[in-house]
N, C-alpha and C positions, 0 to 999 in steps of 0.2 A: 504495499500500499503506500501511494505517496507520499509523501509529510506535506500537511497544509501549507499554501503557498500564500506570499503576502511580497507586496511591492517593498515593505521597509521593515527590517527588526532593527529594531536600538534594544542594546541589552545596556540595562542599568536606567532604573527608575527615579533616579534624583531630579536635584534640577537642571545639569545641562540635558538629561537624556528626557525628560518632559519638555523643555525647552527645544530642543530637537522636534520631537514629533508635532508640537502644535503649529508650526507654517505647513508641515505634510498632511496634517488633518484637514485642515483647511483647505488644499491640494486637492480633497477627498481622497486622497492615495490609501491603500489598505496597509495599515500597521498593526504589528506585534510590538507588545511591550515586555520585555523580560527583567523582572527584576528580584533581586536575593533578599531585599527589605534590610540591606546590611549599609545605610547611610553612614558614610565618614562623619558626620558632625553629631551622630544620637545622641552622644552625650553631652550636647550644649544645649543649655536654655535656655538662652535666649540668642536670636541674628541680632548683630548691628552692622551698619552700613549699608543694608540695602533699599536704595531709595524705595518708599512706599510701604516698606514691611520693618522699620527699624524698631528693635527691641520684639519681637515677636519669637514664639517660640516656634524653630525651626522645622520640628516634626508637622504642625499647625500649616507652615508655608508650603510643604510638599506633599502634604494631603490634600491642599486644597487646588494645586495644581492638579494633579491626579484626577478629582472631581472634575474640575474643568477639562481637562482632557478626554474622559470619557464619558462626556457626555456627546463627543462625537460619534458617532455610530459606527465609522468606518476604524476605530479604535477598538484592539484587543489587549488584554492585561492578562499576565501570566506570572502568579508567584512562584517564581521557580530560580534554578541555579544556573545558568548558560555553562556547561563544561567542556565543551567541545563542539570544535567549527571547522567542516570544509567547504573546499570550492571544487563545484561541480559545471563539468561542461554541458551545456543542453545543445539542443539543435537553433535554439533562437538566442544566444549565449550562455553567458556563466549565472549561476547562481551562488548561494550560499548555504549550506545545512547546518544549524544549530541544535545542538541536544542537549538537552535538560538534566537535569540530576533523579529525574522520576522517568528516563531513559525516552520522554516524548522528543520529536524531531519537528521542526520545523523549519521554513525556508524561505529565501526572500531574494529582489533582484539586489537590494542594497543592504549595507550590513552600518550602524551606526554602535559606536564605542563608546558608551558614557559610563565605564567601568569602574572608575574610580581610584583611588590610591588608598593603601592600609600605614598606618603612622605605625613606626618600630619604637616605641619611647625607652628611655633609658630604664634599664632594671635598677629602678629605686624604690624601694618601700614606702607605700604611700602617693605614689605619684599618679600610677593610672587611675585609682578610685580618686581623685581630685582632675584626670583630666576633661577640660571642658566646662570646669566650673570655678576653681580658684586658680588652675595651672593654663595655662594658653599657650597659641604658637605665633599669634596673630595680631600686633597691637593695634590696628586698623578697625579690627573688628571688636577687638576686646578690651584694648588701653584706657580709653575715655571713661568706663566704669568705675576703674580704680582711683580716681578723683583725686589724682596728685600724689597719691601716698607712697610708701616703702613698698617699690617692687625689685623682686631678684629673679637674675639671669642664670638658670643651671647652663652651665658650659659644655656644650659637647665638639666643639670643635673651635677651628679660628672665625665663623660667621659667627658665631657667640660676641666678637666683639661688634662689631658690626651692629648688630641686636642691640647690645646694651647701651651704643652709644644713641641710637634711633628712640630708646623707651625713654631717655630723659624728657622728651617732651610729655611723657605720661606720669611722671613720677621721679622720685629719688630713688635712683638705681643702684644695686650691688650685683657684682658680677660674680658669682660663684666657680673659680676655674675648676675645681672637681677631678684634677689629675687630667682636663681634657684640652687644657687650653694654655698655650707656652706663649707667654707676651714678650715681646720685646720692646727695647726702650720709647721707639717712636707710637706703637702701642698703648703702653703705658702713658704715656705724654698724653696721647689722643684723651683718653679715658678719665685721665685725671683734668683735662681741661673744660669736659663734659662735666664733671663731676659725679664721674661714677666712682664707687669704692669697690676696691677690689678684695675679695676674701678667697684665702688658699685654705686648702683643706678638700678631702672627700665627702659629697653629700651622701650621709647614712642611710637617711628618708626624710620623707615629707609627714608632719603631723601637724594636728588641729587644723587650722583653717587653713594656711600656707605658711605653716613656721618650717623652716630648713632647720633639721638636726645636721651637725658636722660629727664627722666620725672622730672627734678630740672631746665630744661633749656639748661645745657649743651649739647654744638654740637661738635663731633669727625668728621672730615673728614679723609676718611681710603681710600687705594688703593681697596680694597676686604674685604669682611664677608665670617665667616665659621660657619658653624650652623649646630648640627645633630637632625634632625628631627624623632620623633617616625613613625613607617613604620607599614605596615598592607596588608594584601593578598588584592590584587585587586579584584579576581574572589573567587567565593563564590564555585568553583567546588572542591577546594581538601577536603574542609569541607563535602560535600556533598556524595564525596568519602571514607570519612572518614580516609584521609590522616593523619598522626600523627605529629604534629607541634613540633618544637622546640622553645625556647623561648633564642632570642640573645640579646645583648646589647641595641637595636635599637626596637624590634619588634618580632615577631615571622616569621618564616621559616618551609619550607616542609621539614621533614626527609628524607634524603635519607642515599642510600649505597654508594658505591665510584663509584659503575655502575651507579649512579643516578636513581637507581629504588629505588621507594617509598613502603611502609612496604604493599599497598594495589595490589596484584597480576598484573601484566599486566601496572601498571601506573607507568609511569616516571616522573621526575622534574628536569628543570634546570634554569639555571639564576637567578635572584636577588630572585624571590619567593623561590629559595632552597638552598641558603647559608646563611650566617650571613654576610658576607663582599660582595661588589658588585665592580665591573667595568665592561664597554665593555668586553676586553681581556677574563676577565674569566665566561663571561656569553657564550661568542663564544666555549672558550674551555670547558665548561658543558656541552653546547649544541654536541657537538661532539663526546662528551664522551655519553652521552644518546642515539643518534643517532645510534654509533654504538652497544650499550649494545641493543635497541630494535631488531635492526636484528637481531642479536646472538641470542635472546631468540623468537624469529618467526622461525629460522632457526632447532633450537635445540628444541624446543618445547616438 
């Protein structure tokens, strides 16, 4: 039995995927959304900096987007994990066959990967439980709410120096070198000029609201913490398809052109999986661009 066929399959039903599907839905194309329900910001309580939705629950934003998208009768949704993908040559051209974790296969002429990234947090007790609540990675998203209070940066590498200097616009900053940041004289001078306090020692745990406990017993109570984790592809589909990956400051991402097309014909990518820097607003913008480009590729194939 042949798999059910659609014009477009969008893998990932978060902000970028929803945004990619909307122009396609309005162009009356048949669309299947496949989503495993693991939004990258699922631990975040309030989204900030997204025009029209500042301060809202990000889960509610995603739920509203899904509701509005599914109002179009040509859109279907599968709550499933897309595990495998292959390209098949047909008499009328190539198509993509996606197999989900329940064994069901579906096919489409175009594929949009909005598969997101996974944050590999430092192995510090207490950090993961506070991720998205009092421990953050984006000052533009969460810095304002710290009310110019005491802010800490947990060092993970050289980019922590850059992050510390930026964060002085959002509070009084302490950089915890954490045996991960080796400062030269120039960097130390730049940090001092920005008013950053350098705290040597290894971070043993995070306690209470956002209290840093060092391995020598020192405790520093802070308003909030920032850390830049390594990031990796959440999905194996880009690798299975042979999409080229680029290396960014925190991990790899899918290479695309300005229209969000990958170097695999018929495959587009958007959202966090396809850019070096991330935000809800940029994911939505990338998604819309991808959706428009996919539609035009179908019209002018």
